[in-house]
MARBA-3410 file (N, C-alpha, C, O; in Angstrom, 1 decimal):
165
118.6,92.5,98.4,117.6,92.4,97.3,116.5,93.5,97.6,116.1,93.6,98.8 ~ 116.1,94.2,96.6,115.0,95.2,96.7,113.8,94.7,95.9,114.0,94.3,94.7 ~ 112.7,94.6,96.5,111.5,94.1,95.9,110.4,95.2,95.9,110.1,95.8,97.0 ~ 109.8,95.4,94.8,108.6,96.3,94.6,107.4,95.5,94.5,107.1,94.8,93.5 ~ 106.6,95.5,95.6,105.3,94.8,95.6,104.2,95.8,95.2,104.2,96.9,95.6
103.3,95.3,94.3,102.2,96.1,93.8,100.9,95.4,94.0,100.8,94.2,93.6 ~ 100.0,96.1,94.6,98.6,95.6,94.7,97.8,96.4,93.7,97.5,97.5,93.9 ~ 97.5,95.7,92.5,97.0,96.4,91.4,95.5,96.9,91.5,94.7,96.3,92.2 ~ 95.3,98.0,90.9,94.0,98.6,90.8,94.1,99.8,89.9,95.2,100.4,89.7 ~ 93.0,100.3,89.3,93.0,101.4,88.4,92.7,102.7,89.2,93.2,103.8,88.8
91.9,102.7,90.2,91.6,103.9,91.0,92.7,104.0,92.1,93.2,105.2,92.3 ~ 93.1,103.0,92.7,94.1,103.0,93.8,95.0,101.8,93.6,94.5,100.6,93.6 ~ 96.3,102.0,93.5,97.3,101.0,93.3,98.2,101.1,94.5,98.9,102.1,94.6 ~ 98.3,100.0,95.3,99.2,100.0,96.5,100.6,99.6,96.0,100.7,98.8,95.1 ~ 101.6,100.2,96.7,102.9,99.8,96.4,103.7,99.7,97.8,103.4,100.4,98.7
104.7,98.8,97.8,105.5,98.6,98.9,106.9,98.2,98.5,107.0,97.3,97.7 ~ 107.9,98.9,98.9,109.3,98.6,98.6,109.9,97.9,99.8,110.1,98.6,100.8 ~ 110.4,96.7,99.6,110.9,95.9,100.7,112.4,95.6,100.4,112.7,95.1,99.3 ~ 113.3,95.8,101.3,114.7,95.5,101.1,115.0,94.3,102.0,114.6,94.3,103.2 ~ 115.7,93.3,101.5,116.1,92.2,102.3,117.6,92.1,102.4,118.3,92.3,101.4
118.0,91.8,103.6,119.5,91.6,103.8,119.5,90.4,104.7,119.1,90.4,105.9 ~ 120.0,89.3,104.1,119.9,88.0,104.8,118.5,87.6,105.1,117.7,87.5,104.2 ~ 118.2,87.4,106.4,116.8,87.0,106.7,116.0,88.2,107.4,115.0,88.0,108.0 ~ 116.5,89.4,107.1,115.9,90.6,107.7,115.2,91.4,106.6,115.7,91.5,105.5 ~ 114.0,92.0,106.9,113.3,92.7,106.0,113.2,94.2,106.5,113.1,94.4,107.7
113.2,95.1,105.5,113.0,96.5,105.9,112.2,97.2,104.8,112.4,97.0,103.6 ~ 111.2,98.0,105.3,110.4,98.8,104.3,111.1,100.1,104.0,111.4,100.9,104.8 ~ 111.3,100.2,102.7,112.0,101.5,102.2,110.9,102.5,101.9,111.1,103.7,102.1 ~ 109.7,102.1,101.5,108.6,103.0,101.2,107.4,102.2,101.0,107.4,101.0,100.6 ~ 106.2,102.9,101.2,104.9,102.3,100.9,103.9,103.4,100.8,104.0,104.4,101.4
102.9,103.1,100.0,101.8,104.1,99.8,100.9,103.6,98.7,100.8,102.4,98.4 ~ 100.2,104.6,98.1,99.3,104.3,97.0,99.5,105.3,95.8,99.9,106.4,96.0 ~ 99.3,104.8,94.6,99.1,105.7,93.5,97.7,105.7,93.2,97.0,104.7,93.1 ~ 97.1,106.9,93.1,95.7,107.1,92.9,95.5,107.9,91.6,96.3,108.7,91.2 ~ 94.4,107.5,90.9,94.0,108.2,89.7,92.6,108.8,89.9,91.7,108.1,90.4
92.4,110.0,89.4,91.0,110.6,89.6,90.0,109.9,88.7,90.3,109.5,87.6 ~ 88.8,109.8,89.2,87.7,109.1,88.4,87.4,110.0,87.1,86.7,109.4,86.2 ~ 87.8,111.2,87.1,87.5,112.1,86.0,88.3,111.7,84.8,88.0,112.2,83.6 ~ 89.4,111.0,84.9,90.2,110.6,83.8,89.6,109.4,83.0,88.9,108.6,83.6 ~ 89.9,109.4,81.8,89.5,108.2,81.0,90.3,107.0,81.3,91.4,107.2,81.9
89.8,105.8,81.0,90.6,104.6,81.3,92.1,104.7,80.8,93.0,104.3,81.5 ~ 92.3,105.1,79.5,93.6,105.2,79.0,94.5,106.2,79.8,95.7,105.9,80.0 ~ 93.9,107.3,80.2,94.6,108.3,81.0,95.0,107.8,82.4,96.1,108.0,82.8 ~ 94.1,107.0,83.0,94.4,106.4,84.3,95.6,105.4,84.1,96.5,105.4,84.9 ~ 95.5,104.6,83.1,96.6,103.6,82.9,97.9,104.3,82.6,99.0,103.8,83.1
97.9,105.4,81.9,99.1,106.1,81.6,99.7,106.7,82.9,100.9,106.6,83.2 ~ 98.8,107.2,83.8,99.3,107.7,85.1,99.9,106.6,85.9,100.9,106.8,86.6 ~ 99.2,105.5,85.9,99.8,104.3,86.7,101.1,103.9,86.2,102.0,103.6,86.9 ~ 101.2,103.8,84.8,102.5,103.4,84.2,103.6,104.4,84.6,104.7,104.0,85.0 ~ 103.3,105.7,84.6,104.3,106.7,84.9,104.7,106.6,86.4,105.9,106.7,86.8
103.7,106.3,87.3,104.0,106.1,88.7,104.8,104.9,89.0,105.8,105.0,89.7 ~ 104.5,103.8,88.4,105.3,102.6,88.5,106.7,102.8,88.0,107.7,102.4,88.5 ~ 106.8,103.4,86.8,108.1,103.7,86.2,108.9,104.5,87.1,110.1,104.3,87.3 ~ 108.3,105.5,87.8,109.1,106.4,88.7,109.6,105.6,89.9,110.7,105.8,90.4 ~ 108.7,104.7,90.4,109.1,103.9,91.6,110.3,103.0,91.2,111.2,102.8,92.0
110.2,102.4,90.0,111.3,101.6,89.5,112.6,102.4,89.4,113.7,101.9,89.8 ~ 112.5,103.6,88.8,113.6,104.4,88.6,114.3,104.8,89.9,115.5,104.8,90.1 ~ 113.4,105.2,90.9,113.9,105.6,92.2,114.5,104.5,93.0,115.6,104.7,93.6 ~ 113.9,103.4,93.1,114.3,102.3,94.1,115.1,101.2,93.4,115.7,100.4,94.1 ~ 115.1,101.2,92.1,115.8,100.2,91.3,115.7,98.8,91.9,116.7,98.1,92.3
114.5,98.3,91.9,114.2,96.9,92.5,114.8,95.8,91.6,115.0,96.0,90.4 ~ 115.1,94.7,92.3,115.5,93.5,91.6,114.3,92.7,91.1,114.5,91.9,90.2 ~ 113.2,92.9,91.7,112.0,92.2,91.4,110.8,93.1,91.6,110.7,93.9,92.5 ~ 109.8,92.8,90.7,108.4,93.4,90.9,107.5,92.3,91.1,107.5,91.3,90.3 ~ 106.6,92.4,92.1,105.8,91.3,92.5,104.3,91.8,92.5,104.0,92.8,93.1
103.4,90.9,92.0,102.0,91.2,92.0,101.2,90.0,92.6,101.8,88.9,92.6 ~ 100.0,90.3,92.9,99.1,89.2,93.3,98.5,88.5,92.1,98.1,89.2,91.2 ~ 98.5,87.2,92.1,97.9,86.5,90.9,96.4,86.8,90.9,95.7,86.7,91.9 ~ 96.0,87.2,89.7,94.5,87.6,89.6,93.7,86.3,89.7,93.9,85.3,89.1 ~ 92.6,86.5,90.4,91.6,85.5,90.6,90.3,86.0,89.9,89.9,87.1,90.2
89.7,85.3,89.1,88.5,85.7,88.4,87.4,85.8,89.4,87.1,84.9,90.2 ~ 86.7,87.0,89.4,85.6,87.2,90.3,84.3,87.2,89.6,84.3,87.1,88.3 ~ 83.3,87.4,90.3,82.0,87.5,89.6,81.8,88.8,88.9,81.0,89.0,88.0 ~ 82.6,89.8,89.3,82.5,91.1,88.7,83.5,91.2,87.6,84.7,91.6,87.8 ~ 83.1,90.9,86.4,84.1,90.9,85.2,84.6,92.2,84.9,85.8,92.3,84.5
83.9,93.3,85.1,84.3,94.6,84.8,85.5,95.0,85.7,86.6,95.5,85.2 ~ 85.4,94.7,87.0,86.5,95.0,87.9,87.7,94.1,87.6,88.8,94.6,87.6 ~ 87.5,92.8,87.3,88.6,91.9,86.9,89.3,92.4,85.7,90.5,92.4,85.6 ~ 88.6,93.0,84.7,89.2,93.5,83.5,90.1,94.7,83.8,91.2,94.9,83.3 ~ 89.5,95.6,84.7,90.3,96.8,85.0,91.6,96.4,85.8,92.6,97.0,85.5
91.5,95.5,86.7,92.7,95.1,87.4,93.7,94.4,86.5,94.9,94.6,86.6 ~ 93.2,93.6,85.5,94.1,93.0,84.6,94.8,94.0,83.7,96.0,93.9,83.4 ~ 94.1,95.1,83.4,94.7,96.2,82.6,95.8,96.8,83.4,96.9,97.2,82.9 ~ 95.6,97.1,84.7,96.6,97.7,85.6,97.8,96.7,85.7,98.9,97.2,85.7 ~ 97.6,95.4,85.8,98.7,94.5,85.8,99.5,94.6,84.6,100.7,94.6,84.6
98.8,94.7,83.4,99.5,94.8,82.1,100.4,96.1,82.1,101.5,96.0,81.6 ~ 99.9,97.2,82.7,100.7,98.4,82.8,102.0,98.1,83.6,103.1,98.6,83.3 ~ 101.8,97.4,84.7,103.0,97.1,85.6,104.0,96.2,84.9,105.2,96.4,84.9 ~ 103.5,95.2,84.1,104.3,94.3,83.4,105.1,95.1,82.3,106.3,94.8,82.1 ~ 104.5,96.0,81.7,105.2,96.8,80.7,106.3,97.6,81.3,107.4,97.6,80.8
106.0,98.3,82.5,107.1,99.1,83.1,108.2,98.2,83.6,109.4,98.5,83.5 ~ 107.8,97.0,84.1,108.8,96.0,84.6,109.7,95.6,83.4,111.0,95.5,83.5 ~ 109.1,95.2,82.3,109.9,94.8,81.1,110.7,95.9,80.5,111.9,95.7,80.1 ~ 110.2,97.1,80.5,111.0,98.3,80.0,112.3,98.5,80.8,113.3,98.8,80.3 ~ 112.2,98.2,82.2,113.3,98.4,83.0,114.2,97.2,83.2,115.2,97.2,83.9
113.7,96.1,82.6,114.5,94.8,82.8,114.4,94.2,84.2,115.4,93.6,84.7 ~ 113.3,94.5,84.9,113.1,94.0,86.3,112.3,92.7,86.2,111.3,92.6,85.5 ~ 112.8,91.7,86.9,112.1,90.4,86.9,110.7,90.5,87.6,110.5,91.3,88.5 ~ 109.7,89.8,87.1,108.4,89.8,87.6,108.0,88.5,88.2,108.3,87.4,87.5 ~ 107.3,88.5,89.3,106.7,87.3,89.9,105.3,87.6,90.4,105.0,88.7,90.6
104.5,86.5,90.6,103.2,86.7,91.1,102.9,85.5,92.1,103.5,84.4,92.0 ~ 102.1,85.8,93.1,101.7,84.9,94.1,100.2,84.9,94.4,99.6,86.0,94.2 ~ 99.7,83.8,94.8,98.2,83.8,95.1,98.0,84.4,96.5,99.0,84.4,97.3 ~ 96.8,84.8,96.8,96.6,85.3,98.1,96.9,84.3,99.2,97.4,84.6,100.3 ~ 96.6,83.0,98.9,97.0,81.9,99.9,98.5,81.9,100.1,98.9,81.8,101.3
99.3,82.0,99.1,100.7,82.0,99.3,101.2,83.1,100.1,102.1,83.0,100.9 ~ 100.6,84.3,99.8,101.0,85.5,100.6,100.7,85.4,102.1,101.6,85.6,102.9 ~ 99.5,84.9,102.3,99.1,84.8,103.7,100.0,83.7,104.5,100.4,83.9,105.6 ~ 100.3,82.6,103.8,101.1,81.6,104.4,102.5,82.1,104.6,103.1,81.8,105.7 ~ 103.1,82.8,103.7,104.4,83.3,103.9,104.5,84.4,105.0,105.5,84.4,105.7
103.5,85.2,105.1,103.6,86.3,106.1,103.1,85.9,107.5,103.7,86.3,108.5 ~ 102.1,85.0,107.5,101.5,84.7,108.9,101.7,83.2,109.2,101.6,82.8,110.4 ~ 102.0,82.4,108.2,102.1,80.9,108.5,100.8,80.2,108.4,100.7,79.0,108.6 ~ 99.7,81.0,108.1,98.4,80.4,108.0,97.7,81.0,106.8,97.5,82.2,106.7 ~ 97.3,80.1,105.9,96.6,80.6,104.6,95.2,81.1,104.8,94.7,81.8,103.9
94.6,80.9,106.0,93.3,81.5,106.2,93.3,82.7,107.0,92.3,83.2,107.6 ~ 94.5,83.4,107.2,94.6,84.6,108.0,93.7,85.7,107.4,93.5,85.8,106.2 ~ 93.2,86.6,108.3,92.4,87.7,107.8,93.3,88.9,107.6,94.5,88.9,107.9 ~ 92.8,90.0,107.0,93.5,91.2,106.7,94.3,91.7,107.9,95.4,92.1,107.8 ~ 93.6,91.8,109.1,94.2,92.3,110.3,95.4,91.5,110.7,96.4,92.1,111.1
95.3,90.2,110.6,96.4,89.3,111.0,97.6,89.5,110.1,98.8,89.6,110.5 ~ 97.3,89.7,108.8,98.4,89.9,107.8,99.1,91.3,108.1,100.3,91.4,108.1 ~ 98.3,92.3,108.3,98.8,93.6,108.6,99.6,93.6,109.8,100.7,94.3,109.9 ~ 99.2,92.9,110.9,100.0,92.9,112.1,101.3,92.2,111.9,102.3,92.7,112.4 ~ 101.3,91.1,111.1,102.6,90.4,110.8,103.5,91.3,109.9,104.7,91.3,110.1
102.9,92.0,109.0,103.7,92.9,108.1,104.4,93.9,109.0,105.6,94.2,108.9 ~ 103.6,94.5,110.0,104.1,95.5,110.9,105.3,94.9,111.7,106.3,95.6,111.8 ~ 105.1,93.7,112.2,106.2,93.1,113.0,107.4,92.7,112.2,108.6,93.0,112.6 ~ 107.2,92.1,111.0,108.3,91.7,110.2,109.1,92.9,109.7,110.4,92.7,109.5 ~ 108.5,94.0,109.5,109.2,95.2,108.9,109.6,96.2,110.1,110.1,97.2,109.8
109.2,95.8,111.3,109.6,96.6,112.5,109.0,98.0,112.3,109.7,99.0,112.5 ~ 107.7,98.1,111.9,107.0,99.4,111.8,106.4,99.8,113.1,106.0,98.9,113.8 ~ 106.3,101.1,113.3,105.6,101.5,114.6,104.2,101.2,114.6,103.6,101.0,115.7 ~ 103.5,101.2,113.5,102.1,100.9,113.4,101.8,100.1,112.2,102.6,100.0,111.3 ~ 100.5,99.6,112.1,100.1,98.8,110.9,100.2,99.7,109.7,99.8,100.9,109.8
100.7,99.2,108.6,100.8,100.0,107.4,99.4,100.3,106.9,98.5,99.4,106.9 ~ 99.1,101.5,106.4,97.9,101.9,105.9,98.1,102.7,104.6,99.2,103.2,104.4 ~ 97.2,102.7,103.6,96.0,102.0,103.6,96.2,100.5,103.3,97.3,100.1,103.1 ~ 95.1,99.8,103.2,95.1,98.3,103.0,95.9,98.0,101.8,96.6,97.0,101.7 ~ 95.7,98.8,100.7,96.4,98.5,99.4,97.9,98.5,99.6,98.6,97.6,99.1
98.4,99.4,100.4,99.9,99.5,100.7,100.3,98.3,101.5,101.4,97.8,101.3 ~ 99.5,98.0,102.5,99.8,96.8,103.4,99.9,95.5,102.6,100.8,94.7,102.8 ~ 99.0,95.4,101.6,99.0,94.2,100.8,100.2,94.2,99.9,100.8,93.1,99.7 ~ 100.6,95.3,99.4,101.8,95.4,98.6,103.1,95.0,99.4,104.0,94.3,98.9 ~ 103.2,95.5,100.6,104.3,95.1,101.5,104.3,93.6,101.7,105.3,92.9,101.7
103.1,93.0,102.0,103.0,91.6,102.2,103.5,90.8,101.0,104.1,89.8,101.1 ~ 103.2,91.3,99.8,103.7,90.7,98.6,105.2,90.7,98.5,105.8,89.7,98.1 ~ 105.8,91.8,98.9,107.2,91.9,99.0,107.9,90.9,99.9,108.9,90.3,99.6 ~ 107.2,90.8,101.1,107.7,89.8,102.1,107.6,88.4,101.6,108.5,87.6,101.8 ~ 106.5,88.1,100.9,106.2,86.8,100.4,107.3,86.4,99.4,107.9,85.3,99.4
107.6,87.4,98.5,108.7,87.1,97.5,110.0,86.9,98.2,110.8,86.0,97.8 ~ 110.4,87.7,99.1,111.6,87.6,99.9,111.7,86.2,100.5,112.7,85.5,100.5 ~ 110.6,85.8,101.1,110.5,84.5,101.8,110.7,83.4,100.7,111.5,82.4,100.9 ~ 110.0,83.5,99.6,110.2,82.5,98.5,111.6,82.4,98.0,112.1,81.3,97.8 ~ 112.2,83.6,97.8,113.6,83.6,97.3,114.6,83.0,98.3,115.5,82.3,97.9
114.3,83.2,99.5,115.1,82.7,100.6,115.0,81.1,100.6,116.1,80.4,100.7 ~ 113.8,80.6,100.5,113.6,79.2,100.4,114.3,78.6,99.2,114.9,77.5,99.2 ~ 114.2,79.3,98.0,114.9,78.8,96.8,116.4,78.7,97.0,117.0,77.8,96.6 ~ 117.0,79.7,97.7,118.4,79.7,97.9,118.8,78.5,98.8,119.8,77.9,98.6 ~ 118.0,78.3,99.9,118.3,77.2,100.8,118.2,75.9,100.1,118.9,74.9,100.4
117.3,75.8,99.1,117.1,74.5,98.4,118.1,74.4,97.3,118.2,73.3,96.6 ~ 118.9,75.4,97.1,120.0,75.4,96.1,119.5,75.7,94.7,120.2,75.5,93.7 ~ 118.3,76.2,94.6,117.7,76.6,93.3,118.1,77.9,92.7,118.1,78.1,91.5 ~ 118.6,78.8,93.6,119.0,80.1,93.1,120.1,80.6,94.1,120.4,80.1,95.1 ~ 120.8,81.6,93.6,121.9,82.1,94.4,121.5,82.9,95.5,122.3,83.4,96.3
END
């Protein structure tokens, strides 16, 4: 299974492509899609859509995974992130790729075994689980890889429980 994890944002959108074979995980790619501040919001969303579309075309993932949005005190930022998620969902639907979302607590528990883990602990476990030479950077890309691992873990548990193939 190939999973495209996305950490949404309009200025910087992290991505991580995780391949699972049995109970082993491998990072195929990770990084960020960035949009210049000089672009209008619609232009930024178009660039993000094109970038996600290209990632889907190139890696042909079985699933696209995002973090569940939590409403914050900064409504403007929340709206921008929600718009970025909408762009990803459009690209996912256009390609016929299944979409899932997980809370930050679920991601931390799946990756570290502890829902209160900090960013450094999550990044260290992502590094170990994917057998990377160093912690993945930037943080947005590390978060996207963690989402991919979380989904792989969730799918593995579903198969064990007999809920999915």
